N, CA, C and O atoms as a Maestro MAE file, in Angstrom:
{
 s_m_m2io_version
 :::
 2.0.0
}

f_m_ct {
 s_m_title
 :::
 protein
 m_atom[332] {
  # First column is atom index #
  i_m_mmod_type
  r_m_x_coord
  r_m_y_coord
  r_m_z_coord
  i_m_residue_number
  s_m_chain_name
  s_m_pdb_residue_name
  s_m_pdb_atom_name
  i_m_atomic_number
  :::
  1 25 -83.858 -78.377 54.376 1 A "MET " " N  " 7
  2 3 -83.780 -77.874 53.043 1 A "MET " " CA " 6
  3 2 -85.809 -79.021 53.058 1 A "MET " " C  " 6
  4 15 -86.197 -80.112 53.475 1 A "MET " " O  " 8
  5 25 -86.249 -78.159 52.534 2 A "THR " " N  " 7
  6 3 -87.245 -79.604 52.899 2 A "THR " " CA " 6
  7 2 -87.553 -79.914 51.174 2 A "THR " " C  " 6
  8 15 -86.837 -79.135 50.545 2 A "THR " " O  " 8
  9 25 -88.445 -80.864 50.141 3 A "GLU " " N  " 7
  10 3 -88.755 -81.020 49.079 3 A "GLU " " CA " 6
  11 2 -88.885 -80.413 48.412 3 A "GLU " " C  " 6
  12 15 -88.263 -80.491 47.353 3 A "GLU " " O  " 8
  13 25 -89.681 -79.564 48.640 4 A "ASN " " N  " 7
  14 3 -90.935 -78.451 47.809 4 A "ASN " " CA " 6
  15 2 -90.032 -76.976 47.719 4 A "ASN " " C  " 6
  16 15 -90.186 -76.166 46.805 4 A "ASN " " O  " 8
  17 25 -89.121 -76.813 48.786 5 A "GLU " " N  " 7
  18 3 -87.924 -75.558 49.148 5 A "GLU " " CA " 6
  19 2 -87.071 -75.802 48.433 5 A "GLU " " C  " 6
  20 15 -86.299 -74.988 47.926 5 A "GLU " " O  " 8
  21 25 -87.100 -77.852 48.177 6 A "PHE " " N  " 7
  22 3 -85.727 -77.455 47.334 6 A "PHE " " CA " 6
  23 2 -86.335 -77.766 44.868 6 A "PHE " " C  " 6
  24 15 -85.704 -77.927 43.823 6 A "PHE " " O  " 8
  25 25 -87.674 -77.672 45.243 7 A "LEU " " N  " 7
  26 3 -87.745 -77.712 44.230 7 A "LEU " " CA " 6
  27 2 -88.335 -76.701 43.353 7 A "LEU " " C  " 6
  28 15 -88.697 -76.788 42.179 7 A "LEU " " O  " 8
  29 25 -88.359 -75.331 44.508 8 A "LEU " " N  " 7
  30 3 -88.739 -73.926 44.080 8 A "LEU " " CA " 6
  31 2 -86.926 -73.105 43.940 8 A "LEU " " C  " 6
  32 15 -86.325 -72.071 43.647 8 A "LEU " " O  " 8
  33 25 -86.816 -74.092 44.268 9 A "ALA " " N  " 7
  34 3 -84.403 -73.436 44.051 9 A "ALA " " CA " 6
  35 2 -84.434 -73.187 43.180 9 A "ALA " " C  " 6
  36 15 -84.279 -72.294 42.347 9 A "ALA " " O  " 8
  37 25 -84.894 -74.970 43.556 10 A "ASP " " N  " 7
  38 3 -83.761 -75.540 41.261 10 A "ASP " " CA " 6
  39 2 -84.694 -74.688 40.595 10 A "ASP " " C  " 6
  40 15 -84.065 -73.960 39.828 10 A "ASP " " O  " 8
  41 25 -86.468 -74.362 40.537 11 A "ARG " " N  " 7
  42 3 -86.986 -74.034 39.385 11 A "ARG " " CA " 6
  43 2 -86.832 -71.805 39.183 11 A "ARG " " C  " 6
  44 15 -87.346 -71.084 38.328 11 A "ARG " " O  " 8
  45 25 -86.110 -71.508 40.138 12 A "ILE " " N  " 7
  46 3 -85.334 -69.992 39.656 12 A "ILE " " CA " 6
  47 2 -84.483 -70.069 39.321 12 A "ILE " " C  " 6
  48 15 -84.131 -69.339 38.395 12 A "ILE " " O  " 8
  49 25 -83.418 -71.239 40.011 13 A "ALA " " N  " 7
  50 3 -82.131 -70.722 39.568 13 A "ALA " " CA " 6
  51 2 -82.360 -71.061 37.705 13 A "ALA " " C  " 6
  52 15 -81.800 -70.520 36.751 13 A "ALA " " O  " 8
  53 25 -83.745 -72.518 37.747 14 A "LYS " " N  " 7
  54 3 -83.079 -72.520 35.443 14 A "LYS " " CA " 6
  55 2 -83.783 -71.406 35.151 14 A "LYS " " C  " 6
  56 15 -83.275 -70.798 34.209 14 A "LYS " " O  " 8
  57 25 -85.128 -70.707 35.761 15 A "ILE " " N  " 7
  58 3 -85.169 -69.705 34.675 15 A "ILE " " CA " 6
  59 2 -84.059 -67.986 34.530 15 A "ILE " " C  " 6
  60 15 -84.157 -67.108 33.672 15 A "ILE " " O  " 8
  61 25 -82.501 -68.115 36.476 16 A "LYS " " N  " 7
  62 3 -82.175 -67.211 36.043 16 A "LYS " " CA " 6
  63 2 -81.102 -67.868 34.710 16 A "LYS " " C  " 6
  64 15 -80.672 -67.338 33.685 16 A "LYS " " O  " 8
  65 25 -80.871 -69.761 35.509 17 A "SER " " N  " 7
  66 3 -80.071 -69.425 33.589 17 A "SER " " CA " 6
  67 2 -80.841 -68.949 32.342 17 A "SER " " C  " 6
  68 15 -80.380 -68.305 31.400 17 A "SER " " O  " 8
  69 25 -82.206 -69.422 32.529 18 A "ILE " " N  " 7
  70 3 -82.365 -68.633 31.377 18 A "ILE " " CA " 6
  71 2 -83.137 -68.140 30.981 18 A "ILE " " C  " 6
  72 15 -84.186 -68.533 30.470 18 A "ILE " " O  " 8
  73 25 -82.516 -66.672 31.251 19 A "ASN " " N  " 7
  74 3 -82.720 -65.331 31.395 19 A "ASN " " CA " 6
  75 2 -81.371 -65.445 31.259 19 A "ASN " " C  " 6
  76 15 -81.413 -66.130 30.237 19 A "ASN " " O  " 8
  77 25 -79.742 -65.272 31.560 20 A "GLU " " N  " 7
  78 3 -78.919 -65.220 30.761 20 A "GLU " " CA " 6
  79 2 -78.347 -65.965 28.893 20 A "GLU " " C  " 6
  80 15 -77.668 -65.567 27.946 20 A "GLU " " O  " 8
  81 25 -79.132 -67.169 29.248 21 A "LEU " " N  " 7
  82 3 -78.615 -67.606 27.991 21 A "LEU " " CA " 6
  83 2 -79.091 -66.781 26.744 21 A "LEU " " C  " 6
  84 15 -78.525 -66.731 25.652 21 A "LEU " " O  " 8
  85 25 -80.953 -65.753 27.358 22 A "TYR " " N  " 7
  86 3 -82.165 -65.165 26.302 22 A "TYR " " CA " 6
  87 2 -82.856 -63.900 26.466 22 A "TYR " " C  " 6
  88 15 -83.926 -63.335 26.236 22 A "TYR " " O  " 8
  89 25 -81.676 -63.734 26.994 23 A "ASP " " N  " 7
  90 3 -82.547 -61.842 27.665 23 A "ASP " " CA " 6
  91 2 -84.004 -62.078 27.893 23 A "ASP " " C  " 6
  92 15 -84.897 -62.016 27.048 23 A "ASP " " O  " 8
  93 25 -84.068 -62.253 28.687 24 A "LEU " " N  " 7
  94 3 -85.774 -62.841 28.306 24 A "LEU " " CA " 6
  95 2 -86.995 -61.238 28.276 24 A "LEU " " C  " 6
  96 15 -88.057 -60.887 27.762 24 A "LEU " " O  " 8
  97 25 -85.914 -60.710 29.214 25 A "GLU " " N  " 7
  98 3 -87.181 -59.190 29.821 25 A "GLU " " CA " 6
  99 2 -86.787 -58.163 28.066 25 A "GLU " " C  " 6
  100 15 -87.501 -57.309 27.541 25 A "GLU " " O  " 8
  101 25 -85.831 -58.542 27.727 26 A "ASN " " N  " 7
  102 3 -85.906 -57.702 26.271 26 A "ASN " " CA " 6
  103 2 -86.050 -59.273 24.406 26 A "ASN " " C  " 6
  104 15 -85.631 -59.178 23.252 26 A "ASN " " O  " 8
  105 25 -86.820 -60.396 25.133 27 A "ASN " " N  " 7
  106 3 -87.081 -60.912 23.851 27 A "ASN " " CA " 6
  107 2 -88.072 -61.646 24.228 27 A "ASN " " C  " 6
  108 15 -88.147 -62.525 23.370 27 A "ASN " " O  " 8
  109 25 -88.718 -61.778 24.847 28 A "ALA " " N  " 7
  110 3 -90.234 -62.635 26.504 28 A "ALA " " CA " 6
  111 2 -91.317 -61.407 26.510 28 A "ALA " " C  " 6
  112 15 -91.170 -60.186 26.464 28 A "ALA " " O  " 8
  113 25 -92.630 -62.372 26.599 29 A "TYR " " N  " 7
  114 3 -93.802 -61.964 26.687 29 A "TYR " " CA " 6
  115 2 -94.410 -63.860 27.150 29 A "TYR " " C  " 6
  116 15 -94.348 -65.006 26.706 29 A "TYR " " O  " 8
  117 25 -95.053 -62.946 28.508 30 A "ILE " " N  " 7
  118 3 -95.806 -64.680 28.600 30 A "ILE " " CA " 6
  119 2 -97.377 -64.673 28.964 30 A "ILE " " C  " 6
  120 15 -98.084 -64.543 29.962 30 A "ILE " " O  " 8
  121 25 -97.433 -64.761 28.400 31 A "SER " " N  " 7
  122 3 -99.629 -65.332 27.822 31 A "SER " " CA " 6
  123 2 -99.605 -65.691 28.978 31 A "SER " " C  " 6
  124 15 -99.221 -66.836 29.213 31 A "SER " " O  " 8
  125 25 -100.182 -64.453 30.522 32 A "TYR " " N  " 7
  126 3 -101.426 -64.597 31.209 32 A "TYR " " CA " 6
  127 2 -102.597 -64.658 30.871 32 A "TYR " " C  " 6
  128 15 -103.297 -63.722 30.485 32 A "TYR " " O  " 8
  129 25 -103.074 -66.476 31.073 33 A "SER " " N  " 7
  130 3 -104.366 -66.434 31.624 33 A "SER " " CA " 6
  131 2 -105.147 -65.498 33.069 33 A "SER " " C  " 6
  132 15 -106.059 -64.715 33.336 33 A "SER " " O  " 8
  133 25 -104.716 -65.791 33.300 34 A "GLY " " N  " 7
  134 3 -105.105 -65.749 35.762 34 A "GLY " " CA " 6
  135 2 -105.850 -66.977 35.344 34 A "GLY " " C  " 6
  136 15 -106.982 -67.087 34.874 34 A "GLY " " O  " 8
  137 25 -104.774 -68.040 35.683 35 A "GLY " " N  " 7
  138 3 -105.229 -69.403 35.497 35 A "GLY " " CA " 6
  139 2 -104.213 -69.623 36.809 35 A "GLY " " C  " 6
  140 15 -103.999 -68.643 37.523 35 A "GLY " " O  " 8
  141 25 -103.747 -70.574 37.047 36 A "LYS " " N  " 7
  142 3 -103.306 -70.944 37.492 36 A "LYS " " CA " 6
  143 2 -100.867 -71.087 38.135 36 A "LYS " " C  " 6
  144 15 -99.983 -70.854 38.960 36 A "LYS " " O  " 8
  145 25 -101.375 -71.783 36.496 37 A "ASP " " N  " 7
  146 3 -100.181 -71.711 35.925 37 A "ASP " " CA " 6
  147 2 -99.728 -70.900 35.428 37 A "ASP " " C  " 6
  148 15 -98.576 -71.227 35.143 37 A "ASP " " O  " 8
  149 25 -100.065 -69.406 34.940 38 A "SER " " N  " 7
  150 3 -99.774 -68.080 34.276 38 A "SER " " CA " 6
  151 2 -99.854 -67.720 36.149 38 A "SER " " C  " 6
  152 15 -99.214 -66.895 36.802 38 A "SER " " O  " 8
  153 25 -100.162 -68.012 36.277 39 A "THR " " N  " 7
  154 3 -100.058 -66.317 38.247 39 A "THR " " CA " 6
  155 2 -99.018 -67.471 38.322 39 A "THR " " C  " 6
  156 15 -98.050 -67.011 37.718 39 A "THR " " O  " 8
  157 25 -98.736 -68.588 38.695 40 A "VAL " " N  " 7
  158 3 -97.650 -69.194 39.324 40 A "VAL " " CA " 6
  159 2 -96.349 -68.770 38.013 40 A "VAL " " C  " 6
  160 15 -95.523 -67.889 38.249 40 A "VAL " " O  " 8
  161 25 -96.353 -69.288 37.115 41 A "LEU " " N  " 7
  162 3 -95.224 -68.697 36.645 41 A "LEU " " CA " 6
  163 2 -94.344 -67.046 36.811 41 A "LEU " " C  " 6
  164 15 -93.303 -66.510 37.190 41 A "LEU " " O  " 8
  165 25 -95.794 -66.791 36.157 42 A "SER " " N  " 7
  166 3 -95.324 -64.693 36.693 42 A "SER " " CA " 6
  167 2 -95.066 -65.111 38.555 42 A "SER " " C  " 6
  168 15 -94.114 -64.589 39.136 42 A "SER " " O  " 8
  169 25 -95.515 -65.566 38.912 43 A "HIS " " N  " 7
  170 3 -94.330 -65.683 41.214 43 A "HIS " " CA " 6
  171 2 -93.196 -66.278 39.977 43 A "HIS " " C  " 6
  172 15 -92.639 -65.473 39.230 43 A "HIS " " O  " 8
  173 25 -92.952 -67.729 39.878 44 A "PHE " " N  " 7
  174 3 -91.304 -67.491 39.102 44 A "PHE " " CA " 6
  175 2 -90.857 -66.195 39.144 44 A "PHE " " C  " 6
  176 15 -90.371 -65.497 40.034 44 A "PHE " " O  " 8
  177 25 -91.140 -66.018 37.942 45 A "ILE " " N  " 7
  178 3 -90.544 -65.032 37.288 45 A "ILE " " CA " 6
  179 2 -89.861 -63.835 38.447 45 A "ILE " " C  " 6
  180 15 -88.682 -63.586 38.701 45 A "ILE " " O  " 8
  181 25 -91.149 -63.239 39.006 46 A "ASP " " N  " 7
  182 3 -90.537 -62.061 39.743 46 A "ASP " " CA " 6
  183 2 -89.600 -62.899 41.010 46 A "ASP " " C  " 6
  184 15 -89.185 -62.255 41.974 46 A "ASP " " O  " 8
  185 25 -89.503 -63.441 40.960 47 A "GLU " " N  " 7
  186 3 -88.639 -64.384 43.004 47 A "GLU " " CA " 6
  187 2 -87.675 -64.436 41.944 47 A "GLU " " C  " 6
  188 15 -86.814 -63.591 42.187 47 A "GLU " " O  " 8
  189 25 -87.412 -65.099 40.786 48 A "ALA " " N  " 7
  190 3 -85.869 -65.411 39.915 48 A "ALA " " CA " 6
  191 2 -84.959 -64.184 40.025 48 A "ALA " " C  " 6
  192 15 -83.910 -64.041 40.653 48 A "ALA " " O  " 8
  193 25 -86.035 -62.848 38.795 49 A "LEU " " N  " 7
  194 3 -85.752 -61.661 38.455 49 A "LEU " " CA " 6
  195 2 -86.935 -60.610 39.049 49 A "LEU " " C  " 6
  196 15 -87.946 -60.144 38.524 49 A "LEU " " O  " 8
  197 25 -86.246 -60.434 40.586 50 A "PRO " " N  " 7
  198 3 -87.202 -59.802 40.624 50 A "PRO " " CA " 6
  199 2 -87.539 -57.433 40.426 50 A "PRO " " C  " 6
  200 15 -88.380 -56.745 41.006 50 A "PRO " " O  " 8
  201 25 -87.034 -57.232 39.952 51 A "LYS " " N  " 7
  202 3 -86.747 -56.479 38.550 51 A "LYS " " CA " 6
  203 2 -87.554 -57.062 37.260 51 A "LYS " " C  " 6
  204 15 -87.943 -56.382 36.311 51 A "LYS " " O  " 8
  205 25 -87.670 -58.028 37.375 52 A "ASN " " N  " 7
  206 3 -88.370 -57.567 35.527 52 A "ASN " " CA " 6
  207 2 -89.027 -56.783 35.603 52 A "ASN " " C  " 6
  208 15 -89.524 -56.280 36.610 52 A "ASN " " O  " 8
  209 25 -89.244 -56.337 33.694 53 A "LYS " " N  " 7
  210 3 -90.200 -55.835 32.592 53 A "LYS " " CA " 6
  211 2 -90.705 -56.734 31.837 53 A "LYS " " C  " 6
  212 15 -90.755 -56.581 30.617 53 A "LYS " " O  " 8
  213 25 -91.166 -57.836 32.464 54 A "ILE " " N  " 7
  214 3 -91.557 -59.181 30.600 54 A "ILE " " CA " 6
  215 2 -92.685 -58.720 30.846 54 A "ILE " " C  " 6
  216 15 -93.100 -59.007 31.968 54 A "ILE " " O  " 8
  217 25 -93.707 -57.773 29.874 55 A "PRO " " N  " 7
  218 3 -95.380 -58.064 29.289 55 A "PRO " " CA " 6
  219 2 -96.034 -59.423 29.281 55 A "PRO " " C  " 6
  220 15 -96.183 -60.318 28.449 55 A "PRO " " O  " 8
  221 25 -96.409 -59.192 30.701 56 A "ARG " " N  " 7
  222 3 -98.130 -60.474 30.282 56 A "ARG " " CA " 6
  223 2 -98.803 -59.159 29.248 56 A "ARG " " C  " 6
  224 15 -98.876 -57.931 29.191 56 A "ARG " " O  " 8
  225 25 -99.197 -60.362 28.544 57 A "VAL " " N  " 7
  226 3 -100.449 -60.690 28.021 57 A "VAL " " CA " 6
  227 2 -101.213 -61.234 28.170 57 A "VAL " " C  " 6
  228 15 -101.256 -62.457 28.310 57 A "VAL " " O  " 8
  229 25 -102.143 -60.393 28.183 58 A "PHE " " N  " 7
  230 3 -103.756 -61.085 28.487 58 A "PHE " " CA " 6
  231 2 -104.715 -60.450 27.435 58 A "PHE " " C  " 6
  232 15 -104.388 -59.324 27.063 58 A "PHE " " O  " 8
  233 25 -106.344 -61.220 26.655 59 A "ILE " " N  " 7
  234 3 -106.587 -61.413 26.078 59 A "ILE " " CA " 6
  235 2 -107.895 -61.893 26.075 59 A "ILE " " C  " 6
  236 15 -108.328 -62.902 25.519 59 A "ILE " " O  " 8
  237 25 -108.754 -60.676 27.073 60 A "ASN " " N  " 7
  238 3 -110.017 -60.862 26.524 60 A "ASN " " CA " 6
  239 2 -110.769 -60.725 25.455 60 A "ASN " " C  " 6
  240 15 -110.809 -59.647 24.864 60 A "ASN " " O  " 8
  241 25 -111.353 -61.611 25.121 61 A "THR " " N  " 7
  242 3 -111.825 -62.197 24.468 61 A "THR " " CA " 6
  243 2 -113.172 -62.198 24.231 61 A "THR " " C  " 6
  244 15 -113.498 -62.337 23.052 61 A "THR " " O  " 8
  245 25 -114.043 -62.078 25.051 62 A "GLY " " N  " 7
  246 3 -115.334 -61.937 25.748 62 A "GLY " " CA " 6
  247 2 -115.938 -62.807 26.130 62 A "GLY " " C  " 6
  248 15 -116.985 -62.703 26.770 62 A "GLY " " O  " 8
  249 25 -115.415 -63.788 25.823 63 A "ILE " " N  " 7
  250 3 -115.764 -65.348 27.000 63 A "ILE " " CA " 6
  251 2 -115.404 -65.924 28.248 63 A "ILE " " C  " 6
  252 15 -115.852 -66.899 28.852 63 A "ILE " " O  " 8
  253 25 -113.888 -64.563 28.678 64 A "GLU " " N  " 7
  254 3 -113.801 -65.133 29.913 64 A "GLU " " CA " 6
  255 2 -114.885 -64.960 30.800 64 A "GLU " " C  " 6
  256 15 -115.828 -64.169 30.807 64 A "GLU " " O  " 8
  257 25 -114.526 -65.911 31.571 65 A "TYR " " N  " 7
  258 3 -115.683 -65.379 33.487 65 A "TYR " " CA " 6
  259 2 -115.183 -64.340 33.544 65 A "TYR " " C  " 6
  260 15 -114.047 -64.028 33.186 65 A "TYR " " O  " 8
  261 25 -116.130 -63.597 34.081 66 A "LYS " " N  " 7
  262 3 -116.712 -61.939 34.930 66 A "LYS " " CA " 6
  263 2 -115.359 -61.800 35.095 66 A "LYS " " C  " 6
  264 15 -114.573 -61.042 34.527 66 A "LYS " " O  " 8
  265 25 -115.025 -63.403 36.742 67 A "LEU " " N  " 7
  266 3 -113.641 -63.006 37.679 67 A "LEU " " CA " 6
  267 2 -112.904 -63.171 37.303 67 A "LEU " " C  " 6
  268 15 -112.006 -62.337 37.187 67 A "LEU " " O  " 8
  269 25 -112.858 -64.154 36.959 68 A "LEU " " N  " 7
  270 3 -111.701 -64.540 35.988 68 A "LEU " " CA " 6
  271 2 -110.821 -62.575 35.315 68 A "LEU " " C  " 6
  272 15 -109.762 -62.071 35.691 68 A "LEU " " O  " 8
  273 25 -111.653 -62.132 34.484 69 A "VAL " " N  " 7
  274 3 -111.101 -60.669 33.962 69 A "VAL " " CA " 6
  275 2 -110.719 -60.007 35.335 69 A "VAL " " C  " 6
  276 15 -109.616 -59.603 35.704 69 A "VAL " " O  " 8
  277 25 -111.668 -60.004 35.851 70 A "ALA " " N  " 7
  278 3 -111.964 -59.169 37.893 70 A "ALA " " CA " 6
  279 2 -110.318 -59.285 38.062 70 A "ALA " " C  " 6
  280 15 -109.551 -58.335 37.912 70 A "ALA " " O  " 8
  281 25 -109.898 -60.743 38.431 71 A "PHE " " N  " 7
  282 3 -109.285 -61.691 38.899 71 A "PHE " " CA " 6
  283 2 -107.382 -60.698 38.830 71 A "PHE " " C  " 6
  284 15 -106.531 -60.231 39.587 71 A "PHE " " O  " 8
  285 25 -107.719 -60.923 37.128 72 A "VAL " " N  " 7
  286 3 -106.207 -60.224 36.019 72 A "VAL " " CA " 6
  287 2 -106.725 -58.340 36.494 72 A "VAL " " C  " 6
  288 15 -105.719 -57.871 37.027 72 A "VAL " " O  " 8
  289 25 -107.454 -57.633 36.476 73 A "GLU " " N  " 7
  290 3 -107.436 -56.384 36.986 73 A "GLU " " CA " 6
  291 2 -106.671 -56.282 38.019 73 A "GLU " " C  " 6
  292 15 -105.937 -55.297 37.941 73 A "GLU " " O  " 8
  293 25 -106.497 -57.115 39.288 74 A "ARG " " N  " 7
  294 3 -106.847 -56.978 40.657 74 A "ARG " " CA " 6
  295 2 -105.106 -57.332 40.602 74 A "ARG " " C  " 6
  296 15 -104.530 -56.531 41.338 74 A "ARG " " O  " 8
  297 25 -104.120 -58.313 39.929 75 A "GLU " " N  " 7
  298 3 -103.588 -58.282 39.715 75 A "GLU " " CA " 6
  299 2 -101.796 -57.400 39.076 75 A "GLU " " C  " 6
  300 15 -100.645 -57.289 39.497 75 A "GLU " " O  " 8
  301 25 -102.928 -56.811 37.388 76 A "ARG " " N  " 7
  302 3 -102.355 -55.233 37.188 76 A "ARG " " CA " 6
  303 2 -102.774 -55.158 37.957 76 A "ARG " " C  " 6
  304 15 -102.648 -56.252 38.506 76 A "ARG " " O  " 8
  305 25 -103.763 -53.999 39.058 77 A "GLU " " N  " 7
  306 3 -103.078 -52.775 39.628 77 A "GLU " " CA " 6
  307 2 -102.127 -52.689 40.646 77 A "GLU " " C  " 6
  308 15 -101.187 -51.942 40.915 77 A "GLU " " O  " 8
  309 25 -102.994 -54.323 41.451 78 A "THR " " N  " 7
  310 3 -101.285 -54.547 42.708 78 A "THR " " CA " 6
  311 2 -100.005 -55.535 42.292 78 A "THR " " C  " 6
  312 15 -100.007 -56.645 42.823 78 A "THR " " O  " 8
  313 25 -99.077 -55.259 41.518 79 A "THR " " N  " 7
  314 3 -98.698 -56.556 40.987 79 A "THR " " CA " 6
  315 2 -97.404 -55.099 40.441 79 A "THR " " C  " 6
  316 15 -97.720 -53.924 40.630 79 A "THR " " O  " 8
  317 25 -96.284 -55.408 39.911 80 A "ALA " " N  " 7
  318 3 -95.971 -54.833 38.806 80 A "ALA " " CA " 6
  319 2 -95.709 -55.684 37.594 80 A "ALA " " C  " 6
  320 15 -94.553 -55.883 37.220 80 A "ALA " " O  " 8
  321 25 -97.088 -56.355 36.766 81 A "TYR " " N  " 7
  322 3 -96.974 -56.532 36.112 81 A "TYR " " CA " 6
  323 2 -97.779 -55.646 34.467 81 A "TYR " " C  " 6
  324 15 -98.833 -55.051 34.245 81 A "TYR " " O  " 8
  325 25 -96.927 -55.907 33.899 82 A "ARG " " N  " 7
  326 3 -97.364 -54.737 32.638 82 A "ARG " " CA " 6
  327 2 -98.069 -56.038 31.860 82 A "ARG " " C  " 6
  328 15 -97.532 -57.026 31.359 82 A "ARG " " O  " 8
  329 25 -99.700 -55.601 31.964 83 A "LEU " " N  " 7
  330 3 -100.203 -56.842 31.408 83 A "LEU " " CA " 6
  331 2 -100.873 -55.730 30.119 83 A "LEU " " C  " 6
  332 15 -101.520 -56.193 29.180 83 A "LEU " " O  " 8
  :::
 }
 m_bond[331] {
  # First column is bond index #
  i_m_from
  i_m_to
  i_m_order
  :::
  1 1 2 1
  2 2 3 1
  3 3 4 2
  4 3 5 1
  5 5 6 1
  6 6 7 1
  7 7 8 2
  8 7 9 1
  9 9 10 1
  10 10 11 1
  11 11 12 2
  12 11 13 1
  13 13 14 1
  14 14 15 1
  15 15 16 2
  16 15 17 1
  17 17 18 1
  18 18 19 1
  19 19 20 2
  20 19 21 1
  21 21 22 1
  22 22 23 1
  23 23 24 2
  24 23 25 1
  25 25 26 1
  26 26 27 1
  27 27 28 2
  28 27 29 1
  29 29 30 1
  30 30 31 1
  31 31 32 2
  32 31 33 1
  33 33 34 1
  34 34 35 1
  35 35 36 2
  36 35 37 1
  37 37 38 1
  38 38 39 1
  39 39 40 2
  40 39 41 1
  41 41 42 1
  42 42 43 1
  43 43 44 2
  44 43 45 1
  45 45 46 1
  46 46 47 1
  47 47 48 2
  48 47 49 1
  49 49 50 1
  50 50 51 1
  51 51 52 2
  52 51 53 1
  53 53 54 1
  54 54 55 1
  55 55 56 2
  56 55 57 1
  57 57 58 1
  58 58 59 1
  59 59 60 2
  60 59 61 1
  61 61 62 1
  62 62 63 1
  63 63 64 2
  64 63 65 1
  65 65 66 1
  66 66 67 1
  67 67 68 2
  68 67 69 1
  69 69 70 1
  70 70 71 1
  71 71 72 2
  72 71 73 1
  73 73 74 1
  74 74 75 1
  75 75 76 2
  76 75 77 1
  77 77 78 1
  78 78 79 1
  79 79 80 2
  80 79 81 1
  81 81 82 1
  82 82 83 1
  83 83 84 2
  84 83 85 1
  85 85 86 1
  86 86 87 1
  87 87 88 2
  88 87 89 1
  89 89 90 1
  90 90 91 1
  91 91 92 2
  92 91 93 1
  93 93 94 1
  94 94 95 1
  95 95 96 2
  96 95 97 1
  97 97 98 1
  98 98 99 1
  99 99 100 2
  100 99 101 1
  101 101 102 1
  102 102 103 1
  103 103 104 2
  104 103 105 1
  105 105 106 1
  106 106 107 1
  107 107 108 2
  108 107 109 1
  109 109 110 1
  110 110 111 1
  111 111 112 2
  112 111 113 1
  113 113 114 1
  114 114 115 1
  115 115 116 2
  116 115 117 1
  117 117 118 1
  118 118 119 1
  119 119 120 2
  120 119 121 1
  121 121 122 1
  122 122 123 1
  123 123 124 2
  124 123 125 1
  125 125 126 1
  126 126 127 1
  127 127 128 2
  128 127 129 1
  129 129 130 1
  130 130 131 1
  131 131 132 2
  132 131 133 1
  133 133 134 1
  134 134 135 1
  135 135 136 2
  136 135 137 1
  137 137 138 1
  138 138 139 1
  139 139 140 2
  140 139 141 1
  141 141 142 1
  142 142 143 1
  143 143 144 2
  144 143 145 1
  145 145 146 1
  146 146 147 1
  147 147 148 2
  148 147 149 1
  149 149 150 1
  150 150 151 1
  151 151 152 2
  152 151 153 1
  153 153 154 1
  154 154 155 1
  155 155 156 2
  156 155 157 1
  157 157 158 1
  158 158 159 1
  159 159 160 2
  160 159 161 1
  161 161 162 1
  162 162 163 1
  163 163 164 2
  164 163 165 1
  165 165 166 1
  166 166 167 1
  167 167 168 2
  168 167 169 1
  169 169 170 1
  170 170 171 1
  171 171 172 2
  172 171 173 1
  173 173 174 1
  174 174 175 1
  175 175 176 2
  176 175 177 1
  177 177 178 1
  178 178 179 1
  179 179 180 2
  180 179 181 1
  181 181 182 1
  182 182 183 1
  183 183 184 2
  184 183 185 1
  185 185 186 1
  186 186 187 1
  187 187 188 2
  188 187 189 1
  189 189 190 1
  190 190 191 1
  191 191 192 2
  192 191 193 1
  193 193 194 1
  194 194 195 1
  195 195 196 2
  196 195 197 1
  197 197 198 1
  198 198 199 1
  199 199 200 2
  200 199 201 1
  201 201 202 1
  202 202 203 1
  203 203 204 2
  204 203 205 1
  205 205 206 1
  206 206 207 1
  207 207 208 2
  208 207 209 1
  209 209 210 1
  210 210 211 1
  211 211 212 2
  212 211 213 1
  213 213 214 1
  214 214 215 1
  215 215 216 2
  216 215 217 1
  217 217 218 1
  218 218 219 1
  219 219 220 2
  220 219 221 1
  221 221 222 1
  222 222 223 1
  223 223 224 2
  224 223 225 1
  225 225 226 1
  226 226 227 1
  227 227 228 2
  228 227 229 1
  229 229 230 1
  230 230 231 1
  231 231 232 2
  232 231 233 1
  233 233 234 1
  234 234 235 1
  235 235 236 2
  236 235 237 1
  237 237 238 1
  238 238 239 1
  239 239 240 2
  240 239 241 1
  241 241 242 1
  242 242 243 1
  243 243 244 2
  244 243 245 1
  245 245 246 1
  246 246 247 1
  247 247 248 2
  248 247 249 1
  249 249 250 1
  250 250 251 1
  251 251 252 2
  252 251 253 1
  253 253 254 1
  254 254 255 1
  255 255 256 2
  256 255 257 1
  257 257 258 1
  258 258 259 1
  259 259 260 2
  260 259 261 1
  261 261 262 1
  262 262 263 1
  263 263 264 2
  264 263 265 1
  265 265 266 1
  266 266 267 1
  267 267 268 2
  268 267 269 1
  269 269 270 1
  270 270 271 1
  271 271 272 2
  272 271 273 1
  273 273 274 1
  274 274 275 1
  275 275 276 2
  276 275 277 1
  277 277 278 1
  278 278 279 1
  279 279 280 2
  280 279 281 1
  281 281 282 1
  282 282 283 1
  283 283 284 2
  284 283 285 1
  285 285 286 1
  286 286 287 1
  287 287 288 2
  288 287 289 1
  289 289 290 1
  290 290 291 1
  291 291 292 2
  292 291 293 1
  293 293 294 1
  294 294 295 1
  295 295 296 2
  296 295 297 1
  297 297 298 1
  298 298 299 1
  299 299 300 2
  300 299 301 1
  301 301 302 1
  302 302 303 1
  303 303 304 2
  304 303 305 1
  305 305 306 1
  306 306 307 1
  307 307 308 2
  308 307 309 1
  309 309 310 1
  310 310 311 1
  311 311 312 2
  312 311 313 1
  313 313 314 1
  314 314 315 1
  315 315 316 2
  316 315 317 1
  317 317 318 1
  318 318 319 1
  319 319 320 2
  320 319 321 1
  321 321 322 1
  322 322 323 1
  323 323 324 2
  324 323 325 1
  325 325 326 1
  326 326 327 1
  327 327 328 2
  328 327 329 1
  329 329 330 1
  330 330 331 1
  331 331 332 2
  :::
 }
}
């Protein structure tokens, strides 16, 4: 196992542990900006909890780049994200 694979497996295990403690699907939202951090977090959550229904919250204030808003729309259409 490579170091990156180990780190990924460790993060996924931590998400599963946190879910057991806090029942994330019923007690959490993911603030989703469409940036790299929230996108990676969403992918980690999906890997750890494949059938999760944790809502992602995106707020378009009108000052976001059009390209970013288009990316968020594509993510909403092509994933199971509840945006």
